[in-house]
N, C-alpha and C positions, 0 to 999 in steps of 0.2 A: 429444859429437858423434863424436869419434875412436873411441869405443867402439862407437857404432852403425855407423860406417863398417866397422870391423874385423868386427863381427858380420855385416854385409851381405856383406862379401867372403868371410868363412867360409861363409855360406849359399850364395853363388854357387858356391864351389869344391865344396861338397857336391852342389849340383844338377848341376853339370857332371860330377862323378864318376858320379852316379847315372844321368845321361843316357848317358854312355859305356858304363856297365854294362848299361843296359837296351836300348840301341840294337840289339845283336845279337839280343836276345830278340824285340823288336818286328819286326825284319826277318825273323826266322824265322817269326813269326806271320803277317806279311803274305804271305811266300813260300808258307806252307801253304795260304793262301786263294786264291792266284792260280790261275786255271784254265788249264791248258795248252791252248794253241790249236793245233788241227790245221792242217796245210798245205792250203790250198785252191787248186786250179789250175783253169784254164779257166772261171772265174766272176769276174765284176766285183764284188767284195765291198767293203763299206765299210771304211775305215781303222779301226784300233784306237781311234783318238782320238774316233771318233763313237759307240763302243759302250759300253753300260751294264753288260754282263755278263761282264767280265773277272775279277771277283773274287767268290768265294762268301761271301754275308753270313752273319749268325748266324740260327739257327732255334731260337727258344724255344718256340713253340707252332705248329709247322708244319702241323698238320692243320686249324687254324682258318683257312680260306682265305676271306677277306672282301673281297679286291680287287674293287671294283665291276665292273671289266672282265674278271674271271675268277673269279667267286664260286662255285667248284665245290663247296665243303663246305656251302653253303647251298642247293644245288639238288638236290631229291630226284629229280626226273624232268624230262627235257628232250626235246622232240620237234623234229626238224628235217626239212624236206621240200624236194624239188628235183627235178632231172633230171640224169642222167648218160648220155651216149650216146643221148640222146633218150628214155630210159626213166625211168619213176617211181623216185625215190630216196627212201628213208625211213631216218631214223636215230633210234634211242632211246638216250639217254644217261642212265645211272642211277648215283647215288653208292652204292657198296656199303657194308655196315655193318661194315667192318673196315679196318684200316690195315696197311702193310708198313714194315719198317725197310730203308733203304737205306744201305750203307756206302760212303763215298767219302773217300779220302785220310785215313783215321783217324777221320772223323766218322761218326756214326750219325744219320741223319735219318729221322724218322717221316713217312710219306707217305700221303695220302688215296688211295683206290682208286676209280676211275671205270670203269664198264663201257660201252663204245661198241659198238653193234650196228647194222650197216647192211644195208638190204635193196634190191636192185635188181630192179624189176618184180615185187615181191612175194616175191622169193626171197632167202635168206641170201647176202650178198656179202662181208662183212667183220666181224671181231670184234677189238676191241682192249681190253686192260685197261691203263689209263693211270695213272701215278703222279705225284702233284703234291704240292708243299709250299710254303707261304707263309713268306718270311723276315720277320725283324723290321722290315725297311724297307717292307714291303707288296708287294714283288715276289713273283711266283709263279714257281716253278721246276718244270721238267719232269724227272722223274727216271727215266723209262723207259717202254716200253710192250712188251707182248706182243701181236703182231699175227698174225692168220690170215686169209688170203684164201681164198674159197671158190668152187668151181665144181661144179655138179651134185651139191651137198651134201657135197662132200669138200674138205679142205684142200689147196690146190695150191701155197701158198707161205707162208712166215712171214717173208718179205723185209720189212725195215723194223723188225723187232724189235731193240730195244737196251735195255741196262741201264746206268744210271749207276754208275760204280765198277768195271764190268767191261768194257764196250765203249768207254767214253769218259766225258767229264765231264757233270755236271748242265748243264741248259740253262735260260735264263730264257725263259718263255713269256709273261710280261707285267710291264712295270716297275711299280714301286709308284705312281708318279705319271707316266704317260706323257705326253710333251710332243712337240710338232712336231719332226721331225728325229731323234728318238730311234732307235737302231739296236740290235737284239739278235737272238740266234739261238735260236729255240725248239727246234731240234735242231741238233747241232753235231758230227756225225760223217760227213764226206764218204765216200761209198761205201756207207754204210748208211742214214743218214737225215740230211738237211741242209736247213735253212731259215733264211733271214736276213730280218728284217722291219725296214722303216723306216716310222716313223709319218709319213704324208703329209697327213693332214687331222685336225683336231680340231673339236669343237663342231658336229658334223653331226647332223641330224635324220633319223631313219629311221622307216619304218612298222612299228609293232609289232603284236603279236597283236590288241590292242584299242585302238589309237590311236598318236599320234605319240610317239616317244622322242627327247628332246633330249640333247645332251652326248655323242654317240657319237664314236668315233674310227676312222680308216681306216689300215690298214697295207698297204704293198706287200710281198708276200712273194716272195722269190727262191728257186727250188727248185734241186735238185741237177742237173736237166737244163738249166738255164738259163732255163727258163720262169719267168713270174711271174704272180701274181693278187693281186687286192685282197681284203682281209678286213676287214669291219666288226665293231666291238666295241661293244655297247651297255651303258650302266651299268645294273647290276642283272640283266643277262642274260649277259654275256660274249660269246663268239664268236657273231656274229649272222647274218653273210651272207658267203658266198664265191662267187666267180664267176671263170671263166677265159675266154680268148679262143675256146675251142671251144664255148662256149655251156653248158657244165656249170655248174650252180649249186646251192647248198644254203642254205637260210634257216631261221632259228629260227621255229618255228610256235607253240610253247607251252612255257612253263617254270613248274615248280611248285617253290617256293610263290609266286613273285612274281605269277603269274597266278591264284592261288587265288581262287575266288569265295565270297562270303558267302551265308548262308542255306541252305535245303534245295535239293537238286538238282531241277530241274523234272521233273515226272512224265513228260512226254513223251519225255525221254532214255531213261528206263528202259523205257517203252512201246515205243519203237522198237527197242531191242535185244532185248526179250522177243520181239517179232514176228519179227525176223530169225533168232533161234534156232529158231523154228517153221519158218521157210522152209527153214533148213539141213536139218532132219530131214525135212520133207515133201518136199523136192526129192529127197533121196536115196532115199526110198521111192516116189517118183513119185506122191504124193498131191497132184495139181495143183489141185484145187478148194480144198483147205485151204491150200495154198501161195499161191494167188491171194488168198484172204481175208486171210492174214497180210501179203501185200504191200500190200493196201489200208490195213491197220492201220499199216504202216510209213510209207506216204505221208502218212497223216493225222498221225502223231506227228511226223514230221519237219517238216511245215508248222507245227506248234505250237511248235517250238523258236524262241526269239527270235533275231533276227539278231545282237543284241549278246551272245549266248551262244556264238557260233561264231567261232573264231579266224580271222583274215584268210585264211591260207593253207589252212585246212582246208575252208572253205565250197565252193570250186570242186570239190574232190575228192569231197565229199559229193554234190554234184549229179551229177557224172559217174558215181559209183558207183551211185547210184539209177537213173539212165538205163540203165546196163549191166544191173542186176538186172531192171528192167522188161522189157527186151528178151529176156533168156534165159529168164525165166519164161514170157513169151508164146510162146517157141519150144519151151518144155517140154523144155529140155536139162538133164538131171538134174545132172551134174557141174558144169557152168558155172553153174547157178543157185545151187547150194550154195556154190560158191567165190565168187561175187559177193555172197552174202549175208554170208559170212565177212568179206569185205573191207569192206563197208558197216558191219558190226558192229564191226570194228576201229576205223574212224573214229568210230563212235559212242561207243566207250570213251574216245577221245581228248577228246571233249567232256566226258565224265563225270569225267575226271581232275581237273577244276577243283573238283569237289564231293566226291569220294570219296577214300579213302586211296590212296596210291601202291600198297600191297600188295594192296588189294582189286581195283584195276584190273589189276594184273599177274597176279592169280589168274585174272581173267576172260580176260585175253590168253592165259594158259596153256591154257584150255579151248578157245579158238578155234584155237590151233595144233594141239591134239589132234584137233579136228574136221577140220582141214585134212589132217593125217596120215591120218585114216581115208579121206578122199577120194583122197589120192595113193596109198594102199595098194591101193584097189580099182582105180585106174587103172594099177597096175603100175609106178609111177614110183619106182624104187629111189633114185635120187639125191635127189628131192624128199623122200622119207621120211627119209633121212639128214639133209638140211637142216632139216626140221621137228623132228627129234629134237634136233639141236644147239641150235636156237632155244629149244625147250622146257627143255633143261638150263640155258641162260643165264637164262631167266626164273625157273626153280626157284632158282637161286643168289640172285636178288633177294629172294625171299619166304620162303625156308626158315626164317629166324630169326624171321619174324613168325608162324609157325604154332605151335600147341600141340605139345608133344612127341608126342602121339598122332597128330595130323594129319600132322606131319612124317614120322613113321615110315611112315604109310600112303603118302604121296607117294613117299618113298625106295623103298619096296618096288615100287611101280608102275614107277618109273623102272628099278629093277633088272631088271625084265622087259623093258621097252621098249628099253633101250640095246643089249643083245646082239642082239635080234631085228632091230633096225634095221641094226646093223653087219653081220650075216650075211645081210641082204636076205631075211629071213623075214617078208614083208610081212603074211601073215595073222596071225602071232603079234604083230607090231608094232601091227596094228589092234586086236587084242583088248586088248593092254596100253593103248593109247590109250583105248579104250572104258572100261576099268577105271578109269583115271585120271580120266576125265570124271565118273564116278559118285562118286569120292572128292571131287572139287572141288565138286560139287553140295551136299555136306553141310558144307563148310567155310564158316564166316562170318568175314569180315574187315571 
């Protein structure tokens, strides 16, 4: 017994010595993971005791982002629709096929790269390249964004751009297991970009693209200017709905692959878009009888598309776009008719996204933007041509790795002609380059 007691005392002494030796190491490790917090003035922010994002966790497989409330790495393509300043607002979010390394406090974190492209009233409004990583505890972290805001086809500001490790710390954008009352900061650099979120509701049911979605959460988001707005996050979809007191709102309309449909694409969807492409060309050349015939085909095809194949938020836009097209064809307004057909065709591609590959849809979107550029060049709209070119370059980035080397080279050569023409406002040359690109696209199969 005495021997055991002596052994126990010896073991305790060793453990104590080991604890004393390791404590500084553990303290140093903990200190290395502590995220320095900026000073926030003039805002009523939550106390540190309520926050979840004060220490950086481990990142073993950071680009596998599976958090159900922010599943960015499992989302090929997301469409959001809404209104800003009373105008139509459309956002396309696409996971890009590469990652980036972010260095912070001696750590190197691999980040997934997401492309955010927003259009206001049909014109390019904002581009953001966002960097995300998921930690081992399931939380998702925001590691920076490259932001460009546009006006008349030109970048007017890059305000809001920030990079973790350069401008400030990484920021939690979604807890691993969000609970009522949780507080975190998706952006944490006052003066550049700042948001603080508190989870105010859980187990909320929302209207999804094709039915009810249970188990959603709501966060009240405080902004740098003191304003706040509610954000809804739906399981399997992520950020789902945003609205502010001014009436601006944006809602998720469709997400792939979660909304992917089974079986073959309904023939009516392809028929509708084929007829719309005919209207575009016939309206430009003022072949109105042929355009009117194609419009009848469009109407017939749209009527054959089942209601349960049309996402909740897309349906009203389809109806409005068709009415606009009918009116401008009746008025025989060449430019407006072609533009209206492009808009309706773009919505038609949104329907097809559930059945076709993301790359195939983006290739078709690229063709529509090239058609839009042709119209804008004829109308002498330099800013619009620049915006069209920016948009086309962004879509090219989404699909270039999906093309064969031969097709990729052809597309790149066409862009090599288009970009300087658009930059120098050589509208005739830009229109020729867009025409060449459309011919290349016709021969590509995705």
